[in-house]
C-alpha positions in Angstrom: 0.0 0.0 0.0 1.4 3.4 -0.9 2.4 5.8 1.8 0.8 9.2 2.2 2.0 11.4 -0.6 3.8 14.6 -0.5 2.8 17.3 2.1 1.0 20.3 0.7 2.5 23.7 0.5 1.5 26.3 3.1 -2.0 27.5 2.6 -0.8 31.0 1.9 1.3 29.9 -1.0 0.0 28.6 -4.3 1.9 25.4 -5.1 4.0 25.5 -8.3 2.8 22.0 -9.2 -0.2 20.2 -7.8 -1.1 16.6 -8.9 -4.4 15.2 -7.6 -5.4 11.6 -8.2 -3.4 11.4 -11.4 -3.5 8.1 -13.3 -2.0 7.0 -16.6 -3.1 4.1 -18.7 -1.5 2.6 -21.8 -4.2 0.3 -23.0 -4.7 -2.3 -20.2 -1.4 -1.3 -18.5 -1.7 1.2 -15.6 1.5 3.2 -15.5 0.5 5.6 -12.7 -1.8 5.0 -9.8 -3.4 7.8 -7.7 -0.5 10.2 -7.8 -1.0 13.0 -5.3 2.0 15.4 -5.2 2.4 19.0 -4.3 5.6 20.9 -5.1 6.2 24.4 -3.6 7.9 27.2 -5.5 11.6 26.7 -5.2 11.4 23.1 -3.9 13.8 20.5 -5.2 12.4 17.0 -5.6 14.3 13.9 -6.5 12.3 10.9 -7.9 13.9 7.5 -7.6 12.9 3.9 -8.0 13.4 0.8 -10.1 13.1 0.8 -13.9 9.4 0.9 -14.9 8.2 2.4 -11.7 6.6 5.4 -13.4 9.1 8.1 -12.6 9.6 9.4 -16.2 5.9 9.0 -17.0 5.1 11.2 -14.0 7.2 14.1 -15.0 6.3 13.8 -18.7 2.6 14.2 -17.7 3.5 17.6 -16.0 4.2 19.2 -19.4 1.7 16.9 -21.3 4.4 15.0 -23.3 2.2 12.2 -21.9 -1.5 13.0 -21.5 -2.8 11.8 -18.2 -5.8 9.6 -18.1 -7.5 10.7 -14.8 -7.1 13.3 -12.0 -5.8 16.8 -12.5 -2.5 18.6 -12.8 -2.1 22.3 -12.1 1.1 24.2 -12.9 1.3 27.6 -11.1 -2.4 27.5 -10.8 -3.1 26.6 -14.5 -5.2 23.5 -15.0 -3.4 21.3 -17.6 -6.1 20.1 -20.0 -6.1 18.8 -23.5 -6.5 22.0 -25.4 -3.5 23.2 -27.3 -3.5 26.8 -25.9 -3.3 25.6 -22.3 -0.6 23.0 -23.1 1.5 25.6 -24.9 1.1 28.0 -22.0 2.3 25.4 -19.5 5.2 24.3 -21.6 6.5 27.8 -21.8 6.9 27.7 -18.0 8.2 24.2 -17.7 11.7 23.4 -19.0 12.7 19.8 -19.6 16.1 18.1 -20.0 16.1 14.6 -21.4 18.4 11.6 -21.1 19.4 11.8 -24.8 19.9 15.6 -25.0 17.4 16.1 -27.9 19.3 18.9 -29.4 18.6 19.8 -33.1 21.7 18.4 -34.9 21.4 20.8 -37.9 21.5 23.9 -35.7 24.5 25.4 -33.9 24.5 25.6 -30.1 23.5 29.3 -30.3 20.7 28.5 -32.7 19.4 25.6 -30.5 19.2 28.1 -27.6 17.5 31.0 -29.5 14.9 29.1 -31.5 12.2 28.7 -28.9 12.5 32.1 -27.2 12.2 33.8 -30.6 9.2 31.6 -31.7 7.4 31.2 -28.4 8.4 34.2 -26.3 8.6 36.7 -29.2 12.1 37.8 -28.5 14.1 39.5 -31.2 17.3 37.8 -32.5 19.7 40.1 -30.6 17.8 39.8 -27.4 17.5 36.0 -27.7 21.3 35.8 -28.4 22.1 38.0 -25.4 20.1 35.7 -23.1 21.7 32.6 -24.7 25.2 34.0 -24.3 24.6 34.7 -20.6 23.2 31.2 -19.9 25.8 29.4 -22.0 28.4 31.2 -20.0 26.7 30.1 -16.8 27.0 26.5 -17.8 30.6 27.1 -18.9 30.1 26.4 -22.6 29.9 29.8 -24.2 33.1 29.1 -26.2 31.2 26.3 -28.0 28.4 28.5 -29.2 29.1 28.3 -32.9 29.6 24.5 -33.0 27.1 21.8 -33.9 26.0 19.2 -31.3 27.9 16.4 -33.0 31.1 18.4 -32.3 30.6 18.3 -28.5 31.0 15.7 -25.9 28.0 14.2 -24.2 28.5 16.3 -21.1 28.8 19.4 -23.2 25.6 18.5 -25.1 23.7 18.0 -21.9 24.9 21.4 -20.5 23.7 23.0 -23.8 20.3 21.2 -23.3 20.1 22.8 -19.8 21.0 26.2 -21.1 18.5 25.8 -23.9 15.7 25.1 -21.4 16.7 28.0 -19.2 16.6 30.4 -22.2 12.8 30.1 -22.0 13.0 31.5 -18.4 10.9 28.6 -17.0 9.4 28.5 -13.6 10.0 24.8 -13.3 12.8 22.5 -14.5 12.2 18.8 -15.1 15.2 16.4 -15.5 14.6 12.9 -16.8 17.8 10.9 -15.8 20.0 13.6 -17.3 23.3 11.8 -16.5 22.4 8.2 -17.3 23.6 8.4 -20.9 26.9 10.1 -20.0 30.4 8.6 -19.5 31.3 8.6 -15.7 33.8 11.4 -16.1 31.2 13.7 -17.7 28.6 13.2 -14.9 30.1 15.7 -12.5 30.0 18.6 -14.9 26.3 18.2 -15.5 25.5 17.6 -11.8 27.5 20.7 -10.9 25.3 22.7 -13.3 22.2 21.3 -11.7 23.5 22.0 -8.2 24.0 25.6 -9.2 20.4 25.9 -10.4 19.2 24.4 -7.2 21.2 26.9 -5.1 19.6 29.7 -7.1 16.1 28.6 -6.0 14.8 27.0 -9.2 11.9 24.6 -8.7 13.2 21.2 -9.8 11.9 17.7 -10.2 14.7 15.3 -11.1 14.5 11.6 -12.0 17.9 10.2 -11.1 19.8 7.4 -9.5 22.5 9.9 -8.4 21.9 9.5 -4.7 24.8 11.8 -3.8 23.0 14.6 -5.7 19.8 13.7 -3.9 21.5 14.0 -0.5 23.1 17.3 -1.3 20.3 19.1 -3.2 16.8 17.6 -2.6 14.3 19.0 -0.2 12.4 15.7 -0.6 13.3 12.3 -2.0 10.3 10.4 -3.4 10.5 6.6 -4.0 8.2 5.1 -6.6 7.4 1.5 -7.4 4.7 -0.1 -9.5 3.4 3.3 -10.7 2.7 4.6 -7.2 4.5 6.8 -4.7 5.6 4.4 -1.9 7.6 6.7 0.4 8.9 10.3 0.6 10.9 12.3 3.0 13.8 14.6 3.7 17.0 13.1 2.5 18.4 12.7 6.0 15.5 10.5 7.1 14.9 8.9 3.8 18.4 7.5 3.5 19.0 6.8 7.3 15.7 5.1 8.1 13.5 4.2 5.1 10.1 3.0 6.4 9.1 0.6 3.6 10.7 -2.7 2.7 10.6 -1.9 -1.0 12.5 1.4 -0.3 15.1 -0.4 1.8 15.6 -3.1 -0.9 16.1 -0.4 -3.6 18.5 1.6 -1.5 20.4 -1.5 -0.6 20.8 -2.4 -4.3 21.7 1.1 -5.5 24.0 2.0 -2.5 25.5 -1.4 -2.2 24.6 -2.2 1.4 
C-alpha cells in the first residue's frame, strides 16, 4: 500500500505543481496510480525507484508530453487540459532536460538556444542571443556557441540542453535521468550545473539514480514502485531510516549495502 503522498505547501502559497489523483493508462497497462504530489515554488524533488516504476511518466505528464488519463494537474495554478492553448502556456513555463539531450543536430549551439525564445516568447534575435550567451556562459560552454551538437562531448551537449531550457525562463525544470547516458567522467560537470540551479532557487523535479546529488540538493526524495508513490521524506530521514521494505531493498541495491 502506498504511503501518504507529499505534504501540501502552506495554505498562503500557491503550489508550483499540484497533482491530484493522477493516473495514466497505456491500454490495459496502468503506469501511474493515484498520484498526489504538491511541489512548492523553489522546492527540489528527486524521484527515484526501479526501472518501470513510473518516474519518467510522471514528469512527462506535467508538461503533457504524456497526456494523463485521470485526475488533475495544475502548474502555477493553471489546470493542464487537452486544449493546445493551455498545453503551450504550461510548456512555456516548464523546461525539460532529457536523457538523450534532444538537441537539433542541424543547428548550432546558439541556434538551439535561441529558436524557442524567438518563436514562443517573441524575442528578437539580438535579445535572444544575449540571453543565450549569458546562460551558455553560466553552464561554462559559451566558447562552443558556434559549434554543432555532434562536435561536442555528451556532457557538453547536456549542458547545452540545460542552457536551452533555461533560455525560456521557465518557472520549473524537469530532469529525466540527465546523467544516465553520460560517461562517468562527464557526470560531475552536469550535476554541478544542476546544483548551481538548485542553489539559485529553481523549482526542480529530477528523476535520477545519483543519490549523492539527492542527499546534497533535494528537499524531498520520493521513491516510486509499480506506478505509485511508496515513500517520501527529507534526504536525512529517507536514507537513514526508510520506512518501507521496497525502499530499503532499492537503496540496498543502489547504494551497495
